[in-house]
LUMTOR-432201 format. One record per residue (C-alpha): residue number from 1; residue in three letters; z, x, y. Coordinates in Angstrom, 1 decimal, always signed. Example, Ala and Ser with C-alpha at 12.3 -4.5 7.8 and 13.67 -1.06 7.14 Angstrom:
   num   residuo        Z        X        Y
     1       ALA     +7.8    +12.3     -4.5
     2       SER     +7.1    +13.7     -1.1
! end
This chain:
   num   residuo        Z        X        Y
     1       MET    +17.1    +17.7    +11.0
     2       THR    +16.1    +21.4    +10.6
     3       LEU    +13.1    +22.7     +8.7
     4       SER    +12.8    +26.1     +7.1
     5       VAL     +9.3    +27.6     +6.8
     6       ILE     +9.4    +30.1     +3.9
     7       THR     +6.7    +32.7     +3.8
     8       LEU     +6.0    +35.4     +1.1
     9       THR     +4.2    +38.5     +2.1
    10       PHE     +3.1    +41.6     +0.1
    11       ASN     +1.4    +44.4     +1.9
    12       ASN     -0.9    +42.1     +4.0
    13       TYR     +0.2    +42.5     +7.5
    14       ASP     -2.9    +41.0     +9.2
    15       GLU     -2.5    +37.8     +7.1
    16       LEU     +1.2    +37.6     +7.8
    17       LYS     +0.7    +37.9    +11.6
    18       ALA     -2.0    +35.2    +11.5
    19       THR     +0.4    +32.8     +9.6
    20       TYR     +3.2    +33.6    +12.1
    21       GLU     +0.9    +32.7    +15.0
    22       SER     -0.2    +29.5    +13.5
    23       ILE     +3.4    +28.4    +12.8
    24       PHE     +4.8    +29.2    +16.2
    25       LYS     +2.2    +27.1    +18.0
    26       VAL     +4.1    +24.0    +16.9
    27       ASP     +6.4    +22.3    +19.4
    28       ASN     +9.0    +19.6    +19.1
    29       VAL    +10.2    +20.7    +15.6
    30       ASP    +13.6    +22.4    +15.0
    31       TYR    +12.7    +25.0    +12.5
    32       GLU    +13.4    +28.5    +11.3
    33       TRP    +11.0    +31.1     +9.8
    34       VAL    +12.2    +32.8     +6.6
    35       VAL    +10.1    +35.7     +5.4
    36       ILE    +10.4    +37.4     +2.0
    37       ASN     +8.7    +40.8     +2.1
    38       GLY     +8.2    +42.3     -1.3
    39       GLY     +5.9    +45.1     -0.2
    40       ASP     +6.3    +48.5     +1.5
    41       CYS     +3.7    +48.2     +4.3
    42       PRO     +5.1    +50.0     +7.3
    43       LYS     +3.3    +47.7     +9.8
    44       THR     +4.8    +44.7     +8.1
    45       LYS     +8.3    +46.1     +8.2
    46       LEU     +8.0    +47.1    +11.9
    47       PHE     +6.6    +43.7    +12.8
    48       LEU     +9.6    +41.9    +11.1
    49       GLU    +12.1    +44.3    +12.6
    50       ASN    +10.8    +43.7    +16.1
    51       LEU    +10.9    +39.9    +15.9
    52       SER    +13.8    +38.8    +18.1
    53       ASP    +13.6    +35.0    +17.7
    54       ASN    +17.0    +33.5    +16.8
    55       ASN    +15.3    +31.2    +14.3
    56       PHE    +14.1    +34.0    +12.1
    57       LYS    +15.4    +35.6     +8.9
    58       TYR    +13.8    +38.1     +6.5
    59       ILE    +14.4    +40.2     +3.5
    60       SER    +12.4    +43.4     +2.7
    61       GLU    +12.9    +44.4     -0.9
    62       LYS    +11.1    +44.5     -4.2
    63       ASP    +11.2    +41.3     -6.2
    64       ASN    +10.4    +40.2     -9.8
    65       GLY     +7.3    +38.2     -8.9
    66       ILE     +6.3    +35.2     -6.7
    67       TYR     +8.9    +32.8     -8.0
    68       ASP    +11.8    +35.2     -7.7
    69       ALA    +10.7    +35.7     -4.1
    70       PHE    +10.5    +31.9     -3.6
    71       ASN    +14.0    +31.6     -4.9
    72       LYS    +15.2    +34.2     -2.5
    73       GLY    +13.7    +32.2     +0.3
    74       VAL    +15.4    +29.0     -0.8
    75       ALA    +18.8    +30.8     -0.9
    76       LEU    +18.3    +32.3     +2.5
    77       ALA    +17.0    +29.2     +4.2
    78       SER    +19.5    +27.0     +6.1
    79       GLY    +17.2    +24.1     +6.9
    80       GLU    +17.6    +20.6     +5.3
    81       LEU    +13.9    +20.6     +4.7
    82       LEU    +11.8    +23.4     +3.1
    83       VAL     +8.1    +24.2     +3.2
    84       PHE     +6.3    +27.2     +1.6
    85       ILE     +3.5    +28.6     +3.8
    86       ASN     +2.5    +32.0     +2.5
    87       SER     +0.9    +34.9     +4.4
    88       GLY     -2.8    +34.2     +4.7
    89       ASP     -2.3    +30.4     +4.9
    90       LEU     -2.6    +28.8     +8.3
    91       LEU     -0.9    +25.7     +9.7
    92       ILE     -3.8    +24.0    +11.4
    93       SER     -2.2    +20.7    +12.3
    94       GLU     +0.0    +20.6    +15.5
    95       THR     +1.5    +17.3    +14.5
    96       TYR     +2.1    +17.4    +10.7
    97       LEU     +5.5    +19.1    +10.6
    98       ARG     +6.7    +16.9    +13.5
    99       ASP     +5.5    +13.7    +11.7
   100       VAL     +7.0    +14.8     +8.5
   101       VAL    +10.5    +15.4    +10.0
   102       LEU    +10.3    +11.9    +11.7
   103       LYS     +9.4    +10.4     +8.2
   104       PHE    +12.4    +12.0     +6.6
   105       LYS    +14.7    +10.8     +9.4
   106       SER    +13.5     +7.2     +9.1
   107       SER    +13.4     +7.0     +5.3
   108       ILE    +16.3     +8.3     +3.1
   109       GLU    +14.2     +7.3     +0.0
   110       THR    +11.6     +9.9     +0.9
   111       SER    +12.4    +13.2     -1.0
   112       PHE     +9.1    +15.0     -0.2
   113       CYS     +6.0    +14.8     +1.9
   114       TYR     +2.5    +16.2     +1.3
   115       SER     -1.0    +16.2     +2.7
   116       ASN     -4.5    +17.7     +2.3
   117       ILE     -5.7    +21.2     +2.7
   118       ILE     -8.9    +23.0     +3.8
   119       PHE     -9.6    +25.5     +1.0
   120       VAL    -11.6    +28.7     +1.8
   121       ASP    -13.7    +29.2     -1.3
   122       GLU    -15.1    +32.6     -1.8
   123       ASN    -18.4    +31.1     -2.9
   124       ALA    -18.7    +27.7     -1.3
   125       GLY    -17.0    +28.3     +2.0
   126       LYS    -14.5    +25.9     +3.6
   127       LEU    -13.9    +22.8     +1.5
   128       VAL    -11.6    +19.8     +2.1
   129       PHE     -9.3    +19.2     -0.8
   130       LYS     -7.7    +15.7     -0.7
   131       TYR     -4.8    +14.3     -2.7
   132       ASP     -6.1    +12.4     -5.7
   133       LYS     -3.7     +9.7     -6.8
   134       ASN     -5.8     +9.2    -10.0
   135       LYS     -5.4    +12.9    -11.1
   136       HIS     -2.9    +13.3    -14.0
   137       ILE     -0.4    +16.1    -13.7
   138       SER     -1.8    +17.6    -16.9
   139       GLU     -5.1    +18.3    -15.0
   140       GLY     -3.4    +20.6    -12.6
   141       MET     -1.1    +20.7     -9.5
   142       PRO     -0.8    +17.1     -8.2
   143       TYR     +0.1    +18.2     -4.7
   144       PHE     -0.9    +21.2     -2.6
   145       HIS     +2.3    +23.2     -2.4
   146       GLN     +1.5    +24.7     +1.0
   147       THR     +1.8    +21.2     +2.4
   148       LEU     +4.8    +20.1     +0.3
   149       VAL     +7.9    +19.6     +2.5
   150       VAL    +10.9    +18.9     +0.3
   151       ARG    +14.6    +18.1     +0.9
   152       LYS    +16.5    +21.3     +0.0
   153       ASP    +19.1    +19.4     -2.0
   154       ILE    +16.4    +18.7     -4.6
   155       PHE    +16.8    +22.3     -5.7
   156       ASN    +20.5    +21.6     -6.3
   157       GLN    +19.6    +18.7     -8.6
   158       ILE    +16.7    +20.1    -10.6
   159       GLY    +17.2    +23.9    -10.2
   160       LEU    +15.1    +26.7     -8.7
   161       PHE    +11.7    +28.0     -9.7
   162       ASP    +11.6    +29.3    -13.3
   163       THR    +10.8    +33.0    -13.1
   164       TYR     +9.3    +33.0    -16.6
   165       PHE     +6.1    +31.8    -14.9
   166       LYS     +3.8    +34.3    -13.2
   167       ILE     +1.3    +31.8    -11.8
   168       ALA     +2.4    +28.2    -12.5
   169       GLY     +6.0    +28.2    -11.4
   170       ASP     +5.3    +25.8     -8.5
   171       TYR     +3.5    +23.5    -11.0
   172       ASP     +6.5    +23.6    -13.3
   173       TRP     +8.9    +22.9    -10.5
   174       VAL     +6.8    +19.9     -9.2
   175       MET     +6.7    +18.5    -12.7
   176       ARG    +10.5    +18.6    -13.0
   177       MET    +10.7    +17.0     -9.6
   178       THR     +8.2    +14.3    -10.5
   179       LEU     +9.8    +13.6    -13.9
   180       SER    +13.2    +13.2    -12.2
   181       GLY    +11.9    +10.3    -10.2
   182       PHE    +11.9    +11.6     -6.7
   183       GLN     +9.7     +9.6     -4.3
   184       GLY     +7.1    +11.2     -2.0
   185       TYR     +5.0    +10.2     +1.0
   186       TYR     +1.4    +11.1     +1.6
   187       PHE     -0.1    +12.0     +5.0
   188       ASP     -3.9    +11.7     +4.7
   189       GLU     -4.8    +14.6     +7.0
   190       GLU     -5.6    +18.3     +6.6
   191       SER     -2.6    +20.4     +7.6
   192       ILE     -3.2    +23.8     +6.0
   193       LEU     -6.1    +26.2     +5.9
   194       MET     -5.6    +27.9     +2.6
   195       ASP     -6.8    +31.4     +1.7
   196       GLY     -8.7    +31.1     -1.6
   197       LYS     -7.8    +34.5     -2.8
   198       GLY     -4.5    +33.6     -4.5
   199       ILE     -3.5    +34.7     -8.0
   200       SER     -4.1    +31.3     -9.7
   201       ALA     -7.6    +31.2     -8.3
   202       LYS     -8.3    +34.6     -9.8
   203       GLN     -6.6    +34.0    -13.2
   204       GLU     -7.4    +30.4    -13.9
   205       PHE     -7.2    +30.6    -17.7
   206       LYS     -3.7    +32.1    -17.6
   207       SER     -2.8    +29.3    -15.2
   208       ILE     -4.0    +26.7    -17.7
   209       LYS     -1.9    +28.3    -20.4
   210       GLU     +1.2    +28.4    -18.3
   211       CYS     +0.7    +24.7    -17.2
   212       PHE     +0.4    +23.8    -20.9
   213       TYR     +3.6    +25.6    -21.7
   214       SER     +5.3    +23.8    -18.8
   215       LEU     +4.2    +20.4    -20.2
   216       LYS     +5.6    +21.4    -23.6
   217       ILE     +9.0    +22.6    -22.4
   218       ASN     +9.4    +19.6    -20.1
   219       LYS     +8.6    +17.3    -23.1
   220       ASN     +5.6    +15.8    -21.3
   221       LEU     +3.0    +16.7    -23.9
   222       GLY     +1.7    +13.3    -25.1
   223       LEU     -1.9    +12.3    -25.9
   224       ARG     -2.8    +11.8    -22.2
   225       SER     -1.5    +15.2    -21.3
   226       CYS     -3.4    +16.9    -24.1
   227       LEU     -6.6    +15.2    -23.0
   228       GLY     -5.9    +16.3    -19.4
   229       VAL     -5.4    +19.9    -20.5
   230       PHE     -8.5    +19.8    -22.6
   231       TYR    -10.6    +18.3    -19.7
   232       ARG     -9.3    +21.1    -17.4
   233       PHE    -10.1    +23.8    -19.9
   234       LEU    -13.6    +22.3    -20.5
   235       LYS    -14.4    +22.4    -16.8
   236       PHE    -13.2    +26.0    -16.7
   237       CYS    -15.5    +26.9    -19.6
   238       ILE    -18.5    +25.2    -18.1
   239       ARG    -18.0    +27.0    -14.8
   240       LYS    -17.8    +30.4    -16.6
   241       VAL    -21.1    +29.6    -18.5
   242       PHE    -22.8    +28.6    -15.3
   243       TYR    -21.9    +31.8    -13.5
   244       LYS    -22.9    +33.8    -16.5
   245       VAL    -26.4    +32.4    -16.6
   246       GLY    -26.9    +32.6    -12.9
   247       GLY    -26.0    +29.0    -12.0
   248       GLY    -23.6    +30.0     -9.2
   249       LYS    -25.7    +28.3     -6.5
   250       ILE    -25.7    +25.0     -8.4
   251       LEU    -21.9    +25.2     -8.7
   252       ARG    -21.5    +25.9     -5.0
   253       LEU    -23.7    +23.0     -4.2
   254       LEU    -21.7    +20.7     -6.5
   255       LYS    -18.4    +21.9     -4.9
   256       SER    -19.8    +21.2     -1.5
   257       ILE    -20.8    +17.7     -2.5
   258       LYS    -17.5    +16.9     -4.2
   259       TYR    -15.1    +18.3     -1.6
   260       GLU    -17.1    +17.5     +1.6
   261       SER    -17.6    +20.8     +3.5
   262       SER    -15.5    +21.5     +6.6
   263       ASN    -17.1    +23.3     +9.6
! end
């Protein structure tokens, strides 16, 4: 059972190289690396051109956003399993991908696997983000997509990422997957160190609006979902007010308490 690791990069050579080095430390997994390069960084292009590994594919061309690039990666990938680890994100578990593959081999009912991440917050440092089974999908992404390993044939059944979205396309795709009844398996471990400088982290309000739209078009906008969106928006407003009045230190402390700091 082969695994395709899909990585997007855009003019961030150092981060891409770090991601590459973290992935290729893993043994005992039959996988390929698929890179979609949407930038024009000469160092990145040279790095990709000089990789001679047989299990490596890449495209260097402009794209129409993150989810167009993701779709290119899905089309180019030949593995039965897919995982999206973007440049800047590091695979920190040497056993996670191996254990995931073994799980898929032993359970045909398992359509996807997921785990926890260590999130590098610009203000609070490294925080451990764990999967929360009580979190409703209207309150945000239920799984950390960097850890999400999925069977490729799910894309044949529910479609690719919707390129209408600029930030929440992964959220929309996961919602379609969840509403379609696919079953997942949770590994309670930290597998990815995630760079906290992503688009959704910088444009949270836009992300909330896109997630609301996804709930609407997927006909999942009941009372519980509306309350979840309102709760998420309320937390966003409170954080904005705190930072405006100089309460950033308090928020950093609360984050550290909620998400147990990682050294």
